[in-house]
C-alpha positions in Angstrom: -67.1 68.3 29.3 -69.8 65.7 28.3 -71.3 63.5 31.1 -70.5 59.6 30.5 -73.3 57.2 30.5 -74.9 56.5 33.7 -74.7 53.1 35.3 -78.5 53.3 36.1 -79.2 53.2 32.4 -77.7 49.8 32.1 -78.8 48.2 35.3 -80.8 45.0 34.5 -80.8 45.7 30.8 -78.2 43.0 30.0 -80.1 40.2 31.5 -83.3 41.5 29.7 -81.5 41.7 26.3 -79.9 38.2 26.9 -83.1 36.4 27.8 -84.9 38.4 24.9 -82.2 37.3 22.6 -82.3 33.8 23.6 -86.2 34.0 23.1 -85.6 35.1 19.6 -83.2 32.5 19.0 -85.6 29.8 20.1 -88.3 31.1 18.0 -86.0 31.4 15.0 -85.1 27.8 15.6 -88.7 26.6 15.7 -89.4 28.6 12.8 -86.8 27.0 10.8 -87.8 23.5 11.8 -91.2 24.3 10.9 -90.4 25.6 7.5 -87.9 22.8 6.8 -90.5 20.1 7.7 -93.2 21.9 5.6 -91.0 22.3 2.4 -89.9 18.5 2.9 -93.2 17.4 3.0 -94.2 19.6 0.0 -91.5 18.2 -1.9 -92.2 14.7 -1.0 -95.8 15.3 -2.0 -94.8 16.7 -5.2 -92.4 13.3 -5.8 -95.3 11.2 -4.8 -97.4 13.0 -7.4 -94.9 12.5 -10.2 -94.8 8.8 -9.5 -98.6 8.4 -9.2 -99.2 10.3 -12.5 -96.2 8.4 -14.2 -97.7 5.1 -13.2 -101.0 5.7 -14.6 -99.4 6.8 -17.9 -99.9 4.7 -20.9 -97.1 2.5 -21.7 
C-alpha cells in the first residue's frame, strides 16, 4: 500500500503559491502596460513622421 501525500508537505505552500501567483499577475500587468504604452508611442511617432515628411513634399 502506497502512503498518501503527507499534510506537512502542503502546510504554508498554498499561501506562498497564491502570493507568488498574485506577484506574477501584477508583473504581467505592469509589463503589458509598458509594452502597450511603448507600442502606442512608437506608432504615434511613425504617424507623426509620415505627416512631417508628407508636409515637406513638393506639391
